[in-house]
N, C-alpha and C positions, 0 to 999 in steps of 0.2 A: 504494500500500500504506500510506503514511503516514496518509492520511485514514481508512482502515479501522481502523487501529490505535487511533485516538483516539475511536472510536465508543463511546457508552455504551449499555447495553441497558436499556430500561425494564423495571421489575419485572413488568409485566403481559404482556410479550412473551416469546415463546420465545427462548432464547439460542442456537439452533442455528447462526446465521449469523456469530457473533462469532469472529474469528480467534484471539483469546487467551482467550476467556471459558471454554472448556471446557464449552460448552452441552450440552444433552441430545440431541445428534444420535444417530442410530441407527448409528453407525459400528461395524462388527463388529470383533472381535478379529482379530489377524493370522493366527490359525489358522482363520478362517472361522466360528467360533462367536461368539455374542454374549457369552458369559460364561466360556467355557472349562470349564464344569462342568455338571452336571445340576441341574435345579431343577423344582419343581412348576409353575412359570409361566415363560413366555418373555417377559421384559421388553422384549426388542428388538423383539418384534412389537407392542408397545403404543405408541401414539403418545406423543411426548414430553409433550404437553400433559396427557394422561391420567396419565402417570407422575408429573408434577410436581403435579397436583391431588391425587393420592393421597398423595404425601409431604407436601404442604402441609397436608392434613387432620390429619396426625400432629403438627403443631406449633401448631395453632390454640388449644390449651388452654395458657394461660400466665397464671395469675391474678396473678402478682406483677410482671409486666412489660408494657410497651407498646412495640411496634415494628411496622414494616411487615413482615408475615410473608412476603409474596411477594419483597420485596427481600432479606430475610435468606436465604430459601431459594435465591434466585439466587446470592447470594454464597457460600453453602455449596456449592452444586452446582459452582460454578466455581473453588473453591479447588483449586489445583494442589499444595498442600503437605500436605493431609490425605488419608489413605487412607480406604477404605470403612469400616473399623472406627471410625476417629476421627470420621468424619461421622455414623455411627450413634450414637456416644456423644453427640454434640452434639444430634441430633434427640431422643434419649431423655431428655436432661437438660432440654430446654426448659421443661417444666412446673414445674420446681423451681429454676431458676437465678434469680439476682437481676437487677435492672435494670442494675446496674453490670457484671455479667458479660456480659449481652447486648450492652451498649454497647461493651465491650472486644472482644468477638468481631467485631462489625461493623467496628470500627476496624481490627482485625488483618486481616480479609478484604479491606477496601478498600485498606489499605496493601500487602498482598500483590499485589493486582491491579495497583497502580501500579508496584511494583517489577518484576513480570514484564513489563509493557509497556515499561519502560525497557530491559530486556534483549533485547527482540525483534530489534532490528537486528543484534546480534552473536550471539545464541543462539537464533535463530528456530527452527531445526530441532529442537533439544532441547525447546524449549517446546511445539512442535507435538506431540511425542511425549507430553509431560505432558498436553496437552489431550485427546488420544485416550485415554490411560489414564484420565483423570478422567471422560470420557464413558462409557467402558465400566464403570467402577466405579459411576457414578450409576445405570446400568441394573441393575447387580448389587445395589445398595442397595434399589432398588425390588423386585427379585426376592426379596431376603432378607425384607423386610417382608411381601410378599404370601405367601411360604411360611410365615412365622410365623403370619399370620392364618388361612391355610388349615388349618394344623395345629391351631390353637386351635379353629376351627369344627368340625373333625372330632372333636376330643377332647370338645367340648361335646355334639355329636350322639351320640357313643358313650356319654357319661355319661347323657344323656337316655334312651337305649335301655336302659341298665342299670337306671336308676330305674324305667322302665316295667315291665321284667321283674320287678323286686323287688315292685313294687306289685301286679302280676298274681298273683304267688306268695304275696302276703300277708306279705311280709317287711318 
């Protein structure tokens, strides 16, 4: 177990196999559902690579900063201290935050990972619960963004139909 604990996950590789990483595995919630609620999409049915690619696309635009987006997303995904809403705030803020802020976030995420790994020998079971929770919330974050996008598409389609009707009526 000690050699697994010290493994690092390359940013280009799925983090599903890391014992402490909180990777994007398809672990269902304890109640048997993937998210515990209803949504327009079922993120648990989507492969982890596809979910991560979708979320990666949301952070690719950041004109004021330079960083490895995949590594950053991996650190964010595997953060055991942030909840789904805090992770969403980070993703939403990426286009506007400074280089200093990105560098500090990366440092905090890396330090958090180191500290949780230090606790593994004594608090392993609790940390595993955090990992399961982080995995479930990462799926929920994907579902949240997909639902937002689907609603936006429907609203645009409806507005297009309204515009067409107005045009046909000469309004």
